[in-house]
N, C-alpha and C positions, 0 to 999 in steps of 0.2 A: 664559757663554761670551761671549767677544767677537770680532766679527766686522767685520771689514777687508773694502771694497772695496776692489779694485786696478785701474788706469786700463782694464786690458783685459776689466774687468766681472766676474773671477775673485772667488774670494770666501774670504779667509784667517780660520780660525776660530784664536781661542789661549783656554786656559783661563782667563788671569792677564793681568794687563794687563804691556804690553812696551814698550819705548823704540823710536823709530820704528828707531833701527839693528838691534838686537836683532830686526824682524820682516825688515830688509832682509837681513841675514845666514840667516833661516830660508827664504828664497824663496830663494837662491842666494849659495855662499860668495863668489863674485867679483863680485855686485851687493855685497854689504857691505862686501867692499873698495874697490867704486867710490864710494858713496852718501859725498855731502859734509852732505847737509838730506832735509828730506822736506816734502812739503806736505801737511796732514792736513786736510780740510773745507774746502780753500779755502788755509790759510794756510798761509806759510810758516814750519817750524819746525826745530830745532836734533836730530840725530841724536836727542839722550840726552830729546826730550820726550815723554814715556810717554802711549800711547795704553792710555787706560783704559773708553771705550765704543765706540761703534758708528761706523763711519765711513770716509771713500773716503779713500785713502793713494795718494799718488805715491812715488815715493823718487826721488831728486833728485840725480846725478852733474852731474861738468865738462863733458857734452856738451849739459845743457839749459840754454835760457835762462836760465831761472831758476840753474841751477847757478853761472855765468858773475857772475851779479849777487851771488851770496852771496861769490864768490872774491875780485869785487873790493872790497865790503865788509868781507872779513877782512884783505884786501893794505893797505888802509887802516890799521883797525889792526898790523901788520906796519910800517906808515910809521913810524907816532906813538909804536910800537918803540922801534925803532932809533934816531930819532930822541933820543928819550931816554937812551937808552943812551950815546950818544956826545954829548949836550948837556944835561949834566943840570937845565940853568936854561929850558931851553925849556917853556914852558907849552902844554897841548895845547889844542884847544878843539873841534871838528868836523871829521869825514870821512868825507862821505858818498859813493856811488857816484853817479857822472854818467853821459851817454855814452861810450861808449866805455871809460870808465875809475873814474879816482875823483882827490879830492883831499883834502887834510886841510890844516887852518891851524893856524900855530903863533906864540906870540907870542914873540921870539927879543931878543935886544940889536942883535945887529948880522944883515947881511942874508948868508943863507947863498947859497953860492959853488958855482960849477959843479964844485969838487971836494968839497965839501959833497955836493953830490948824488951823486958817485962811491962816497962815502963810508959815505951814509946807504944805498944800495943792496946795499951790498957786504955792510953788518951786514945787512939785510935776509936776503940769502941765506945770510948764517951762521945768522940766529934761525929761519929756515923748518930750514934741515938739521938745527936739535935737534929738530923734530918734539915741540914745545911743546905739551902738551894742552890746551884752551881750554875753560873752564869758565863755566859763565852762575850764579850768584847772583842774588837778590832781597834789596835794603836797604832799609829803612823812611827817609824823606824827609830827618828829620835827620840819620841816622848819616851815609846818603850823602853828604852836602851836606857833616858835619864830617871824614868819610874823606877828601876831596879835599882842602879847606884844610888839614889837615894835611900834603898833600903839595903844598902851592905850588901849588893848581891851580885861582887862583879864578874863572875860567871856567867850568870843569865844575861848582862851587859855585852858579854864576849860573843856569848853565841848567838845574838842579834846583829852586831856587828858582822857577824862569818856566811848570815846567810843572804842569799842571792833577790839583790833588790825588787825581785818581780814579786818574793812570796809575801803574805800578808800575813801581817803579824796578829796571832789571836792570844787572847788571855783569858785563864779561867779562874772564877774570882769562887770559893767560897767560904764564908764568914768574913775574917779580916787576914784570909791566904790568898794571894794571888800568884798562879807560875803561867810564865811562857810556854804557849802547846797548841798544836792544831786539832786536837781533839779526833774524834768526837769524845764525851763523857756522859756519865750518868745524871739525870735531872736532878739528884740530891745525894747526901751523903745515907741519907737513911735504906737506902738500895745497896749500902754497902755490909753484908752481915755473916759472909760465909771467909776469913781469911786467917792466916797466920804468920808473923816473922820466925825466920826459920835460922840466918845466922848474920856475923859479920865477915868483912873480906877488904882488906885494901885495892885497891885501883889507883892507877895513876888517871889526872886527867887527859883526857882524849887517847887514853892507851899509850902516850909517849912517858918514859922512864925520866925523859929532861923536865916535866912537869911536877908538879905537887902531887901527894900520893893522899889521895882521898879514902873514903871508908865507906864501904857498898853495905847495903843493906840490903838483903832479898826475902824477898817474902812468897805466898801464895795464894790464889784468890780463885775461887769457885761459888758457882751459879746457887749451891745449896751446899747442904751440909753434909750431905751423904757422900757428895762427889770430893768435899775437902777429907773427909774423916777416911775413904780409900785412900786418898793421895798419901796423909803423913802415914798411913799403915803401912804403903808400898814403903817410904822413907825408912822406917823403922825395920822393916824386912830384911832391907837392902845395907841399912847398916848392922845388922847383926850379920847376914853374911860376911861382912868382909870384915868383921870382927872374927869368925869363924874361920875365916880364910887365912888370916893374919895370926891366930893361932897355932895351926896347922903348918905354918911356914917359920914361925919361932921357935917349933916341937921339932921340928925337921934340921934348923940352923942347930939345936942342941946337940940331937945324936949324932950329929955327923963331929962334934968336938971332942 
């Protein structure tokens, strides 16, 4: 018997190992539908993670801070997927979660334009609407490195070579796109509904000016439309304040001439 302790201290007992998603559905069908990840004994895990021992489990939804972080991480992958669909020669590098959003760095032969960003966001929405299943797999180091090299993804291969020998190499796939990642991720792209691409900036590979200059696409993602709208409004107001401040500085400069 496997005993799972929930956040309210109640205990659920199961005769066999079950996935986090299955446990969520056993608690309530509505929770199973809303679930996007879990936290088992303090560690964030995918819904497919199998609970085979006694432990503490919290079901994560888009209403939780952990849930928003998982959504942002998965939206970064969605961004990379969209870029590869539109610009197959682009190379993907890294795409972490940051405060209030995420970014992803790309190597591409030309600068991304504002029009490109609109097209990429449109493609992201199309891929999200397809509700592609996101699946985790584990590969041996050499196998994973050779896999990405076969795709022309030299940066990914370099990342793999520099990881500790003891680290498990997990890959996440959605449709025909696969990325190297520790996870966890939402169960399918259909969970990614409220996001916005913000800007493009330059960034050196691994922050070293001796390395190649990459293009960093910034974005934001939230658990619901209301939070996304509030964040975009905050950005808009901050930009207005910056413009007013700049205007006053320019007026002061001209008045002193």
